[in-house]
BADOKOL-745991 format. One record per residue (C-alpha): chain; z, x, y. Coordinates in pm, 1 decimal. Each point is the difference from the previous one (the first is absolute). Layout:
N
   c         pz         px         py
   A          Z          X          Y
...
END
This chain:
123
   c         pz         px         py
   A     -667.5     2596.0     3155.2
   A     -356.2       99.5      -77.6
   A     -284.4      -19.3      249.1
   A      -70.6     -366.4      -68.5
   A      366.0      -89.8       79.0
   A       86.5      -88.0     -357.3
   A      313.9      131.0     -164.1
   A      -56.4      307.8     -216.6
   A      159.4       55.3     -340.9
   A      361.7      117.0      -16.2
   A      -81.3      369.7      -24.7
   A     -242.3      -34.1      293.7
   A     -273.6      200.6     -173.3
   A     -251.8     -276.3      -74.2
   A     -103.3     -298.3      206.4
   A       76.1     -350.4     -114.0
   A     -248.5     -142.5     -253.2
   A      -60.8     -368.6      -52.2
   A       -5.1     -150.3     -348.2
   A      159.1       85.0     -328.8
   A     -229.3      278.7     -114.2
   A        1.1       75.0     -367.9
   A      252.5     -171.5     -229.5
   A      277.3      236.7      -97.6
   A      286.2       -7.1     -245.4
   A       88.5     -272.4     -251.0
   A      -18.1     -267.8      271.5
   A     -359.0      -71.3      -95.8
   A       -6.0      -46.5     -373.9
   A     -315.0      -67.2     -197.2
   A      -46.4     -350.8     -142.3
   A      199.7      -59.4     -320.0
   A     -176.7     -158.1     -295.0
   A      118.7     -352.9      -78.0
   A      257.6      -30.2     -275.7
   A      -10.7     -374.9      -70.4
   A      240.5       28.8     -290.2
   A      289.3      121.2      217.1
   A      212.2     -291.2      118.9
   A      291.4      194.1      158.6
   A      -56.0     -141.2      348.5
   A      -12.1     -358.8     -124.3
   A      306.8       50.5     -217.3
   A      189.8      146.7      293.0
   A      -89.3     -292.7      224.4
   A      114.4     -249.0     -264.8
   A      324.7      187.8      -53.8
   A       90.5       24.4      367.8
   A      -88.6     -365.0       66.1
   A      220.6     -112.1     -287.8
   A      291.0      216.8      117.7
   A      -30.3     -133.2      357.1
   A       -2.0     -356.1     -132.0
   A      328.0       61.6     -194.9
   A     -116.4     -262.6     -246.5
   A     -309.7       97.7     -199.4
   A      -56.5     -362.5     -113.7
   A      -18.1     -123.5      362.9
   A     -325.1      185.4       71.9
   A     -346.0      -33.6     -159.0
   A     -204.2      321.5        6.1
   A     -369.4        5.2      -85.1
   A     -256.8      276.1       -4.9
   A     -360.6      -78.1       91.8
   A     -220.8      141.3     -159.8
   A      184.2      209.1     -257.1
   A     -136.7      344.8      -98.7
   A     -236.1       41.0      297.7
   A      -45.8      242.9      292.1
   A      126.4     -255.1      256.7
   A      308.1     -200.1     -107.8
   A      196.8     -263.1      191.0
   A      365.9      -52.1      -88.8
   A      106.8     -346.6      113.1
   A      358.0     -122.8        9.6
   A       69.1     -370.6       34.0
   A      357.7     -115.0       68.5
   A      200.3     -258.5      193.4
   A       10.2       30.3      384.8
   A      359.5      131.5        8.2
   A      -92.3      287.8     -225.8
   A     -326.5       71.2      186.0
   A      193.5      104.4      308.3
   A      203.8      244.4     -210.3
   A     -312.6      159.4     -146.1
   A     -181.2       31.7      333.8
   A      302.5      133.9      184.7
   A       77.6        6.2      372.9
   A     -325.5       24.3      186.6
   A     -188.9       68.7     -326.8
   A      157.2      346.3      -43.3
   A       89.1      -41.5     -365.0
   A     -338.8     -119.0     -116.0
   A     -174.0      259.5      218.5
   A      200.6      278.9     -154.3
   A      -65.2     -128.5     -351.7
   A     -374.4      -24.2       73.4
   A       -5.4      357.3      135.0
   A      169.3      138.0     -311.0
   A     -211.5     -200.1     -244.8
   A     -327.7       93.5      178.8
   A       86.7      370.4       -0.4
   A       80.5       -4.6     -377.4
   A     -321.3     -192.9      -69.0
   A     -207.3      239.9      207.5
   A      109.5      290.1     -221.8
   A     -181.6     -179.8     -283.4
   A     -301.1     -101.4      206.8
   A      102.7     -366.3        6.8
   A       85.1     -246.1      274.2
   A      293.7     -236.2      -42.0
   A       95.6     -271.8      251.3
   A      333.8     -185.2       -3.9
   A       17.8     -364.1      122.9
   A      298.6     -225.4       39.2
   A      -40.7     -378.0       24.6
   A      249.5     -284.5       15.8
   A      -14.7     -281.9     -246.1
   A      -20.6     -343.6      164.8
   A      225.5     -283.4     -119.3
   A     -305.7     -185.4     -142.1
   A      -75.1      283.0     -245.9
   A      357.4       33.5     -127.3
END
């Protein structure tokens, strides 16, 4: 403990400092220029959604707006299939969103994945 009753660093040589200090390592990367032509994140989202659905014709996938910095991938399907895509407690869709967002961030884009159920009126 130092004189102000705060824990010292592990080696005990320096007192505890608040805050982050200077950014170090590859944890803080500079901003990446936007590559609007790269659609790898959107293609991955579509592929995974179709594989989870087991029937590619049972799901309607749309991209809004295509070829932009911020893209929304929407999947519309029947209510029984919606539960399969979302997963228990939303774990499946959360994991998919995490993977897609990390791939999109490498290209300076933002991609969001939405799943909606189709009502019986629209069918």
